[in-house]
Each structure stands twice: as structure tokens, then as C-alpha cells.
N, C-alpha and C positions, 0 to 999 in steps of 0.2 A: 964360347962354348967348352964347358969344362970335359977333360978325358972321360969322366965317367959318364957324364952325359955322351959324346962319341959312341962310347961301347954299346949307352943303351940304344943309343939309334940303327945302331947296325945288329945290332938283337933283334930289334924289333922289325925293319927291313927284312932280315932272313928269316925272322921265323912267321911271317906274312906272305913272305914269296915262296918257300920250300917246304914251310908245312899247310899240310890238308886243312882247308879250313873253311864249315861249316856255317859260320854267321855271317853277318853282311860285308862283302868285300871293304875294305879303304876304298876313301874317293881319291882319284885322280890326284888331287892339286896335296895331298897328303904323300904322296912318293915323290914331290918333284920333280916330276918328267916333264919334259921339253909338250909344247903346244901340237894339236894332230895338224897335220898338214890339211888342208884343205883348197881341194881340189875347184878354181876358180869357176870352170868351163863348166861346173856342176851345180850352181846354186839354187838354179831355177827350173822348172818341170821342160820349161822348152830349149831349155841350152843344150838339150841331148840329139843327137841326130834321129831320124825318124824310124820306130821300133824301136829304141831306147827310153829309158824311162830315169832320172836323175833320183837314186837310193842310195840314203849315206853317203852322199858327195860322189859318187861314182856313175857312170853310165852302164845300165845295165839291161838285161831284156835279149828276145829273141836268140842268137846264138850264143849271144856274152852268158846267161845264165845255162844252156843246155847243150854248147857243142860239148860231143865225147864224152856226155853223159846218157846214160838211159832218159826215155821219156817216160812218163807216167800220165791216164787221161788228167788224173786231179792237176798235176803240174801244169798241163796244159790248159783247164780247167781256169786255174787261179792268175797264168799267166796271159790269155783272152781277158779276165776280169780285169787286173790291172790295168791292161794295155787300154781298156774299154771306159774306166775311170780316168786316165789318162787323155784321151781321146775327147769326154765330157769335161771335162777341164773341171777335174776336182781338185781340191788343194789340196799342194804337199802335203799339207799339217795332218791330212783326212786319209794320207794313202794305206796308213797302216790299218784302215778299215777296210779295204778293197781287196779283200782276199777273200777265197771261200772258206780256208781255215780259222779265220778271224770273224767271218760274217757268223753271229749266235745271238741269242737274247743277250748275255749281259754286255757282250760290245758295244749293241745299240743301247741300251740303257746308260753306257758310259759315254755313249756319243752324247748323248741326248743331257744327262746330267753335267758335260762338261764344254757346252754349246761358244766357250770362248776360243777352244781347242781348235774344233770343227765344226762349221756353221751347220744347225741343224738342217736346211735344205738341202746340203750334202747326203746326206740319207737317201733320198730318191735316187739318186746318181748311183748310189752302190747297189742298192736294191736295184735297181735296173739292170744294174749289168753283173747283180749275181746270178739275176735271171736269163743272162745272154741274151736278152727282146725275144728270150720265145715265149708263146702262151702256156702257161703250167694249168689252165684252168679243168680240166678232167681229170689231172692227179692232184689235183687237191681237193676238190670234190671227193675219189675217189679215198683220199684221207681225210674225210670228213671234218676239211675246215669249215668255220659257219659261213655263211652266207655275206656277212657284214665285213668277212675277211678276205672274201674272195677278188677283188678288185687286184689286191697286191699279189695276182697268183697269174696276172696278164698286166705288167708293169708299163706296156705301152698304149695301153686304155687313157683317151686323155684324162680323163677322173680320177685318175689314180691317188690318192694322197697317202702318203706318208711322214706323219708329224705324230704331237702328241693325243689328237683324235685316235690314231690309230694303235694306243697304248695296249688294249686289250688282246691286240694279235698279235703281238712280240711271244707272246707263248707257243704259238705257229707257227715260228719260224725254222726250227728244225725240221718238222713236216716241210716247208716251203723249201726248205735247200735240198730236201730228199729228192724234190722234184724237181728242183733246178738241175741238180746233179744228174739224176738218172736220163735226160734230156739231152745234155751236153755228152753224154760217153758215146 
């Protein structure tokens, strides 16, 4: 490498690291950083102790997420939903969909569009956990959800299907979610 190339690379790294950057950040490989340390004890969902889940190669959950912090119903609901997904063996690669904040129409469309990332069958588990396995039928009827979508408001019902045949019901997910959240508070 010439002196000019060295100077240019130092300038580039200084520019990227110390100047506000509004575009795409550089890739990690371009910065020549050492590889991240992976905690081998947490590479799978079941490698953490009971009550914790493997997130980003770390065991988190329960007190690990909220000790010494204020607790809000919304967070508790998301933690309950996440724990439910773990308890129902949702694949680790689908866990990003398993929180109330991520449970929306566009996330479900993304899940359906990328079946290799997360199996479509996982949607039933995610929906079941979002509902906290409670019957929200009355609330859904009050919110004018059409009769052919009402079975999604009672996900423990054995005939509940959440697949391509229910695509027309996805527009009602925000209303269903409001019912799910109102009953969990």
C-alpha cells in the first residue's frame, strides 16, 4: 500500500466514524473488525434456563430484561407473547415476529412472502400468542370484524386457520390487536 492509500484509508475511517452519517452505514467487513464473540451456550432456543430465551446469542427474559426498570403493561404483554412463542416451540428465526409491537398487517405479509425465513404454519402460533389464548369474540364483533374472520378472534377454537385462505382478514389485524391488548391490561 502506498502512503497515499494509507492516508486515504485513515481519512475514510475517520470520516465514517466521526462525521454524522445519514446514508447507509459501512459494512462491518469493510472496517476490518474482529468477528463477534458468539456465546455457544445460547445458540438454540432451549439452551437458556427456564423463563429465558435466546436473543442475539444471549439469554434474556424475566428479570434479565426488567430488573431495576419500570414495568409497563405493554412490555409485559410483549414478554408474555414472547414466552408463549418459546413455550409453543416457535422456530428461533421467527421470533422477530413474536411481539405485540411487530404484530401487524405488514409483518404478516412479510412472513407470508418469505416462507423460507419463517414457515407459514408459525403464523398460527404467533396469532395464538398475540391473543394470549383468550376469547375476544365479543370485542371483535363490536369492532365490526366480518363474520368470516371472527374465528381469528378466538384462536383456541380447533377450526381456526390462519393461512393464505385468510388473507382478506389481515386488514382487520389492527382491530383484533386492539382487542387482544385491551383484554391483557
